[in-house]
MDTraj code that builds the backbone (N, CA, C; nanometers):
import mdtraj as md
import numpy as np

residues = "GLN VAL GLN LEU VAL GLU SER GLY GLY GLY LEU VAL GLN ALA GLY GLY SER LEU ARG LEU SER CYS ALA VAL SER GLY GLY THR PHE SER MET TYR ALA MET SER TRP LEU ARG GLN SER PRO GLY ASN GLU ARG GLU PHE VAL ALA ALA ILE ARG TRP ASN GLY GLU ASN ASP TYR ALA ASP SER MET LYS GLY ARG PHE THR ILE SER ARG ASP ASN ALA LYS ASN THR VAL TYR LEU GLN MET ASN SER LEU LYS PRO GLU ASP THR ALA VAL TYR TYR CYS ALA ALA ARG ILE LEU ALA LEU SER ARG SER TYR GLN ALA TYR ASN TYR TRP GLY GLN GLY THR GLN VAL THR VAL SER SER".split()
xyz = np.array([
    [-9.7129, 15.5666, -5.7180],
    [-9.7070, 15.4436, -5.8126],
    [-9.7378, 15.3085, -5.7438],
    [-9.8331, 15.2333, -5.8071],
    [-9.8736, 15.1128, -5.7460],
    [-9.7714, 14.9941, -5.7826],
    [-9.7183, 14.9247, -5.7114],
    [-9.6318, 14.8213, -5.7443],
    [-9.6717, 14.6819, -5.6779],
    [-9.6762, 14.5866, -5.7601],
    [-9.7077, 14.4473, -5.7210],
    [-9.6003, 14.3525, -5.7460],
    [-9.5723, 14.2749, -5.6355],
    [-9.4538, 14.1771, -5.6616],
    [-9.5002, 14.0265, -5.6007],
    [-9.5023, 13.9476, -5.7002],
    [-9.5454, 13.8239, -5.6800],
    [-9.4133, 13.7193, -5.6248],
    [-9.4581, 13.6258, -5.5542],
    [-9.3583, 13.5224, -5.5122],
    [-9.4347, 13.4003, -5.4803],
    [-9.3485, 13.2947, -5.4761],
    [-9.4134, 13.1581, -5.4343],
    [-9.4218, 13.0478, -5.5421],
    [-9.3926, 13.0952, -5.6621],
    [-9.4068, 12.9964, -5.7752],
    [-9.2822, 12.9054, -5.7746],
    [-9.2918, 12.8008, -5.8513],
    [-9.1956, 12.6883, -5.8666],
    [-9.2437, 12.5705, -5.9312],
    [-9.1686, 12.4533, -5.9085],
    [-9.1918, 12.3397, -5.9682],
    [-9.2619, 12.2397, -5.8636],
    [-9.3720, 12.1679, -5.8928],
    [-9.4259, 12.0857, -5.7948],
    [-9.4826, 11.9670, -5.8876],
    [-9.5004, 11.8526, -5.8161],
    [-9.5595, 11.7397, -5.8745],
    [-9.7134, 11.7517, -5.8768],
    [-9.7731, 11.6833, -5.9723],
    [-9.9211, 11.6831, -5.9844],
    [-9.9713, 11.6231, -5.8275],
    [-10.0784, 11.6916, -5.7938],
    [-10.1418, 11.6698, -5.6582],
    [-10.0821, 11.7450, -5.5481],
    [-9.9656, 11.8162, -5.5681],
    [-9.9124, 11.8948, -5.4729],
    [-9.9700, 12.0331, -5.4575],
    [-9.9177, 12.1048, -5.3829],
    [-9.9605, 12.2490, -5.3284],
    [-9.8557, 12.3499, -5.3405],
    [-9.8980, 12.4721, -5.3699],
    [-9.8158, 12.5935, -5.3650],
    [-9.8996, 12.7023, -5.3144],
    [-9.8281, 12.7960, -5.2512],
    [-9.8950, 12.9322, -5.2125],
    [-9.8106, 13.0326, -5.2769],
    [-9.9000, 13.1070, -5.3494],
    [-9.8424, 13.2389, -5.4090],
    [-9.8730, 13.3584, -5.3169],
    [-9.7825, 13.4546, -5.3164],
    [-9.8125, 13.5782, -5.2492],
    [-9.7859, 13.6921, -5.3392],
    [-9.8709, 13.7965, -5.3134],
    [-9.8450, 13.9185, -5.3896],
    [-9.8337, 14.0433, -5.3030],
    [-9.7283, 14.1051, -5.2836],
    [-9.7231, 14.2205, -5.1962],
    [-9.7309, 14.3479, -5.2804],
    [-9.8190, 14.4373, -5.2242],
    [-9.8535, 14.5602, -5.2847],
    [-9.8073, 14.6805, -5.2266],
    [-9.7401, 14.7783, -5.2954],
    [-9.6885, 14.8968, -5.2344],
    [-9.7546, 15.0269, -5.3104],
    [-9.7714, 15.1292, -5.2451],
    [-9.8351, 15.2457, -5.3248],
    [-9.9919, 15.2395, -5.3197],
    [-10.0547, 15.3527, -5.3180],
    [-10.1894, 15.3486, -5.3241],
    [-10.2446, 15.3035, -5.1804],
    [-10.3824, 15.2825, -5.1810],
    [-10.4565, 15.2377, -5.0692],
    [-10.5013, 15.0970, -5.0884],
    [-10.4350, 14.9900, -5.0328],
    [-10.4563, 14.8583, -5.0666],
    [-10.6026, 14.8212, -5.0404],
    [-10.6707, 14.8690, -4.9326],
    [-10.8134, 14.8306, -4.9143],
    [-10.9081, 14.8800, -5.0224],
    [-10.8586, 14.9713, -5.0929],
    [-10.9480, 15.0238, -5.2184],
    [-10.9390, 14.9193, -5.3341],
    [-10.8678, 14.8310, -5.3335],
    [-10.8354, 14.7482, -5.4599],
    [-10.8997, 14.6110, -5.4440],
    [-10.9571, 14.5899, -5.5511],
    [-10.9981, 14.4449, -5.5739],
    [-10.8783, 14.3745, -5.6323],
    [-10.8237, 14.2665, -5.5768],
    [-10.7086, 14.1923, -5.6101],
    [-10.7555, 14.0714, -5.6860],
    [-10.6736, 14.0345, -5.7854],
    [-10.6976, 13.9234, -5.8608],
    [-10.5653, 13.8467, -5.8913],
    [-10.5964, 13.7162, -5.9219],
    [-10.4761, 13.6361, -5.9737],
    [-10.5404, 13.5909, -6.1180],
    [-10.4492, 13.5994, -6.2044],
    [-10.4789, 13.5486, -6.3502],
    [-10.3542, 13.4683, -6.3972],
    [-10.3754, 13.3949, -6.5010],
    [-10.2681, 13.3115, -6.5289],
    [-10.2521, 13.3102, -6.6876],
    [-10.1468, 13.2745, -6.7420],
    [-10.1187, 13.2770, -6.8716],
    [-10.0190, 13.1686, -6.9174],
    [-10.0613, 13.0621, -7.0059],
    [-9.9750, 12.9644, -7.0559],
    [-9.9366, 12.9837, -7.2000],
    [-9.8347, 12.9411, -7.2485],
    [-9.7881, 12.9638, -7.3850],
    [-9.9054, 12.9531, -7.4890],
    [-9.9274, 13.0425, -7.5831],
    [-10.0207, 13.0290, -7.6968],
    [-10.1786, 13.0653, -7.6371],
    [-10.1986, 13.0895, -7.5069],
    [-10.3292, 13.1110, -7.4647],
    [-10.3422, 13.2558, -7.4095],
    [-10.4542, 13.3090, -7.4016],
    [-10.4935, 13.4333, -7.3451],
    [-10.4802, 13.4329, -7.1935],
    [-10.4589, 13.5567, -7.1351],
    [-10.4555, 13.5524, -6.9877],
    [-10.6009, 13.5226, -6.9353],
    [-10.5991, 13.4206, -6.8291],
    [-10.7123, 13.3662, -6.8061],
    [-10.7402, 13.3947, -6.6488],
    [-10.8630, 13.4339, -6.6133],
    [-10.8971, 13.4545, -6.4694],
    [-10.8865, 13.3323, -6.3796],
    [-10.8321, 13.3457, -6.2630],
    [-10.8280, 13.2428, -6.1618],
    [-10.9186, 13.2802, -6.0577],
    [-10.8914, 13.3929, -5.9755],
    [-10.9764, 13.4187, -5.8660],
    [-10.9460, 13.5777, -5.8399],
    [-11.0440, 13.6338, -5.7621],
    [-11.0493, 13.7760, -5.7087],
    [-11.1101, 13.7896, -5.5861],
    [-11.0621, 13.8944, -5.5213],
    [-11.1175, 13.9238, -5.3878],
    [-11.1161, 14.0763, -5.3518],
    [-11.2367, 14.1234, -5.2992],
    [-11.2496, 14.2505, -5.2587],
    [-11.1839, 14.2658, -5.1126],
    [-11.1825, 14.3952, -5.0737],
    [-11.1234, 14.4399, -4.9368],
    [-11.1986, 14.3577, -4.8265],
    [-11.3262, 14.3352, -4.8517],
    [-11.4055, 14.2863, -4.7434],
    [-11.4225, 14.1293, -4.7532],
    [-11.3400, 14.0636, -4.8405],
    [-11.3384, 13.9224, -4.8454],
    [-11.4288, 13.8694, -4.9496],
    [-11.5079, 13.9494, -4.9955],
    [-11.6065, 13.8987, -5.1187],
    [-11.5117, 13.8489, -5.2310],
    [-11.5315, 13.7227, -5.2740],
    [-11.4549, 13.6634, -5.3599],
    [-11.5307, 13.5946, -5.4812],
    [-11.4567, 13.5567, -5.5843],
    [-11.4925, 13.4945, -5.7004],
    [-11.3887, 13.4059, -5.7520],
    [-11.4311, 13.2968, -5.8200],
    [-11.3353, 13.1935, -5.8664],
    [-11.3812, 13.1599, -6.0097],
    [-11.2890, 13.1117, -6.0823],
    [-11.3213, 13.0524, -6.2166],
    [-11.3697, 12.9165, -6.1739],
    [-11.4559, 12.8658, -6.2555],
    [-11.5149, 12.7440, -6.2201],
    [-11.4180, 12.6277, -6.2088],
    [-11.3074, 12.6172, -6.2912],
    [-11.2241, 12.4987, -6.2730],
    [-11.1301, 12.5032, -6.1514],
    [-11.1300, 12.6186, -6.0778],
    [-11.0353, 12.6463, -5.9638],
    [-11.1208, 12.6152, -5.8423],
    [-11.2461, 12.6237, -5.8462],
    [-11.3272, 12.6085, -5.7118],
    [-11.3030, 12.4849, -5.6444],
    [-11.2837, 12.5043, -5.5123],
    [-11.2511, 12.3836, -5.4386],
    [-11.1119, 12.3432, -5.4415],
    [-11.0193, 12.3949, -5.5363],
    [-10.8745, 12.3556, -5.5428],
    [-10.7948, 12.4861, -5.4818],
    [-10.8393, 12.6041, -5.5330],
    [-10.7668, 12.7268, -5.5044],
    [-10.8485, 12.8115, -5.4045],
    [-10.7681, 12.8778, -5.3175],
    [-10.8301, 12.9748, -5.2352],
    [-10.7606, 13.1117, -5.2356],
    [-10.8251, 13.2091, -5.2663],
    [-10.7735, 13.3457, -5.2449],
    [-10.8023, 13.4114, -5.1114],
    [-10.6978, 13.4830, -5.0625],
    [-10.7128, 13.5500, -4.9377],
    [-10.6486, 13.6819, -4.9372],
    [-10.6695, 13.7757, -4.8548],
    [-10.5716, 13.8890, -4.8434],
    [-10.5553, 13.9301, -4.6931],
    [-10.4509, 13.9928, -4.6722],
    [-10.4237, 14.0408, -4.5411],
    [-10.4176, 14.1994, -4.5551],
    [-10.5016, 14.2794, -4.5212],
    [-10.5111, 14.4198, -4.5463],
    [-10.4173, 14.4873, -4.4620],
    [-10.3645, 14.4308, -4.3529],
    [-10.2686, 14.4796, -4.2609],
    [-10.1243, 14.4717, -4.3296],
    [-10.1175, 14.3678, -4.4171],
    [-9.9826, 14.3404, -4.4652],
    [-9.9729, 14.3831, -4.6121],
    [-10.1006, 14.4309, -4.6617],
    [-10.0952, 14.4778, -4.8065],
    [-10.0553, 14.3586, -4.8931],
    [-10.1113, 14.2433, -4.8615],
    [-10.0714, 14.1254, -4.9362],
    [-10.1973, 14.0412, -4.9772],
    [-10.1886, 13.9830, -5.0817],
    [-10.2837, 13.8795, -5.1336],
    [-10.2155, 13.7471, -5.1499],
    [-10.2881, 13.6372, -5.1259],
    [-10.2482, 13.5092, -5.1384],
    [-10.3287, 13.4295, -5.2341],
    [-10.2677, 13.3190, -5.2925],
    [-10.3359, 13.2177, -5.3612],
    [-10.2872, 13.0830, -5.3301],
    [-10.3658, 12.9990, -5.2438],
    [-10.3331, 12.8822, -5.2026],
    [-10.3933, 12.7896, -5.3129],
    [-10.2952, 12.7052, -5.3642],
    [-10.3337, 12.6215, -5.4731],
    [-10.3000, 12.4715, -5.4268],
    [-10.4053, 12.3873, -5.4297],
    [-10.4031, 12.2581, -5.3820],
    [-10.4460, 12.1553, -5.5048],
    [-10.4124, 12.0476, -5.4933],
    [-10.4425, 11.9369, -5.5947],
    [-10.4175, 11.9878, -5.7274],
    [-10.2927, 12.0406, -5.7473],
    [-10.2422, 12.0965, -5.8712],
    [-10.2351, 11.9855, -5.9826],
    [-10.2634, 12.0515, -6.1038],
    [-10.2674, 11.9547, -6.2217],
    [-10.1673, 12.0106, -6.3291],
    [-10.1249, 11.9219, -6.4087],
    [-10.0228, 11.9615, -6.5129],
    [-10.0779, 12.0915, -6.5936],
    [-10.2100, 12.0846, -6.6103],
    [-10.2709, 12.2016, -6.6872],
    [-10.2776, 12.3312, -6.6085],
    [-10.2483, 12.3174, -6.4872],
    [-10.2258, 12.4578, -6.4091],
    [-10.1066, 12.5215, -6.4406],
    [-10.0111, 12.4591, -6.5153],
    [-9.8880, 12.5119, -6.5409],
    [-9.8971, 12.6394, -6.6226],
    [-9.8376, 12.7597, -6.5819],
    [-9.8672, 12.8911, -6.6397],
    [-9.7784, 12.9847, -6.5615],
    [-9.7797, 13.1082, -6.6140],
    [-9.7256, 13.2195, -6.5312],
    [-9.8498, 13.2836, -6.4625],
    [-9.8336, 13.2951, -6.3367],
    [-9.9471, 13.3577, -6.2504],
    [-9.9106, 13.4942, -6.2176],
    [-10.0172, 13.5777, -6.2527],
    [-10.0031, 13.7196, -6.2219],
    [-10.0982, 13.7766, -6.1297],
    [-10.0448, 13.8643, -6.0425],
    [-10.1296, 13.9398, -5.9548],
    [-10.1753, 14.0637, -6.0263],
    [-10.3132, 14.1119, -6.0109],
    [-10.3378, 14.2398, -6.0668],
    [-10.4403, 14.3068, -5.9625],
    [-10.4486, 14.4453, -5.9815],
    [-10.5236, 14.5242, -5.9026],
    [-10.6169, 14.6226, -5.9917],
    [-10.7387, 14.6511, -5.9299],
    [-10.8226, 14.7481, -5.9896],
    [-10.9039, 14.8151, -5.8719],
    [-10.9481, 14.9242, -5.8970],
    [-11.0328, 15.0012, -5.7948],
    [-11.1766, 14.9148, -5.7669],
    [-11.1874, 14.8877, -5.6446],
    [-11.3094, 14.8457, -5.5912],
    [-11.3741, 14.7151, -5.6367],
    [-11.4143, 14.7146, -5.7688],
    [-11.5118, 14.6101, -5.7991],
    [-11.4338, 14.4871, -5.8593],
    [-11.4899, 14.3686, -5.8334],
    [-11.4307, 14.2421, -5.8854],
    [-11.4499, 14.2368, -6.0398],
    [-11.3647, 14.1735, -6.1125],
    [-11.3877, 14.1546, -6.2476],
    [-11.3045, 14.0324, -6.3027],
    [-11.3739, 13.9377, -6.3921],
    [-11.3072, 13.8451, -6.4498],
    [-11.2198, 13.8660, -6.5672],
    [-11.2374, 14.0018, -6.6222],
    [-11.1766, 14.0281, -6.7321],
    [-11.0324, 14.0876, -6.7109],
    [-10.9473, 14.0284, -6.7765],
    [-10.7987, 14.0765, -6.7539],
    [-10.7884, 14.2207, -6.8041],
    [-10.8637, 14.2644, -6.8939],
    [-10.8558, 14.4041, -6.9472],
    [-10.9059, 14.5092, -6.8452],
    [-10.9765, 14.4661, -6.7443],
    [-11.0226, 14.5466, -6.6325],
    [-10.9170, 14.5928, -6.5378],
    [-10.8103, 14.5211, -6.5368],
    [-10.7150, 14.5535, -6.4307],
    [-10.6083, 14.6462, -6.4722],
    [-10.5775, 14.7435, -6.3828],
    [-10.4881, 14.8558, -6.4060],
    [-10.3477, 14.8386, -6.3712],
    [-10.3344, 14.7537, -6.2785],
    [-10.1876, 14.7342, -6.2097],
    [-10.1653, 14.5862, -6.2261],
    [-10.0406, 14.5565, -6.2561],
    [-9.9892, 14.4111, -6.2738],
    [-9.8573, 14.3893, -6.2049],
    [-9.8369, 14.2694, -6.1598],
    [-9.7056, 14.2325, -6.1066],
    [-9.6287, 14.1797, -6.2339],
    [-9.5117, 14.1358, -6.2107],
    [-9.4367, 14.0554, -6.3106],
    [-9.4567, 13.9297, -6.3513],
    [-9.5304, 13.8566, -6.2671],
    [-9.5646, 13.7221, -6.2839],
    [-9.4679, 13.6178, -6.2191],
    [-9.5366, 13.5030, -6.1719],
    [-9.4381, 13.4044, -6.1112],
    [-9.4704, 13.2768, -6.1862],
    [-9.3691, 13.1946, -6.2228],
    [-9.3909, 13.0714, -6.2994],
    [-9.4413, 12.9584, -6.2123],
    [-9.5378, 12.8919, -6.2455],
    [-9.5757, 12.7733, -6.1640],
    [-9.5795, 12.6480, -6.2713],
    [-9.5046, 12.5500, -6.2423],
    [-9.4860, 12.4306, -6.3311],
    [-9.5426, 12.3065, -6.2667],
    [-9.6272, 12.2352, -6.3004],
    [-9.6740, 12.1127, -6.2382],
    [-9.6438, 12.0004, -6.3293],
    [-9.5531, 11.9070, -6.2734],
    [-9.5168, 11.7954, -6.3439],
    [-9.6077, 11.6684, -6.3202],
    [-9.6185, 11.5947, -6.4287],
    [-9.7024, 11.4728, -6.4279],
    [-9.6344, 11.3509, -6.3522],
])
top = md.Topology()
chain = top.add_chain()
for i, resn in enumerate(residues, 1):
    res = top.add_residue(resn, chain, resSeq=i)
    for name in ("N", "CA", "C"):
        top.add_atom(name, md.element.get_by_symbol(name[0]), res)
traj = md.Trajectory(xyz[None], top)
């Protein structure tokens, strides 16, 4: 059974930074494409960034240059460094996994964490 556990969310002022972590247990971590997605009230789950085992990555256009996704295959952990945060980044951030290929579609992901709240105040 694959389990994903996010941490690192919280309250931050606009312009600040946060680093989210997602620890993965079960399965073979290197096989998984890992993604961060987010959801705010009244909105669909939105793609943020994704990364394959070899570091190949993809970002939503609005996050490029502000967010950085990385992974440590030895620690079975994926990270999301978020800089220059804006109030519109406020959402629950989810870590998700799927086999091998990157995807921007939340429906493509098989495994999900419970989410971590990020709140950016103006």
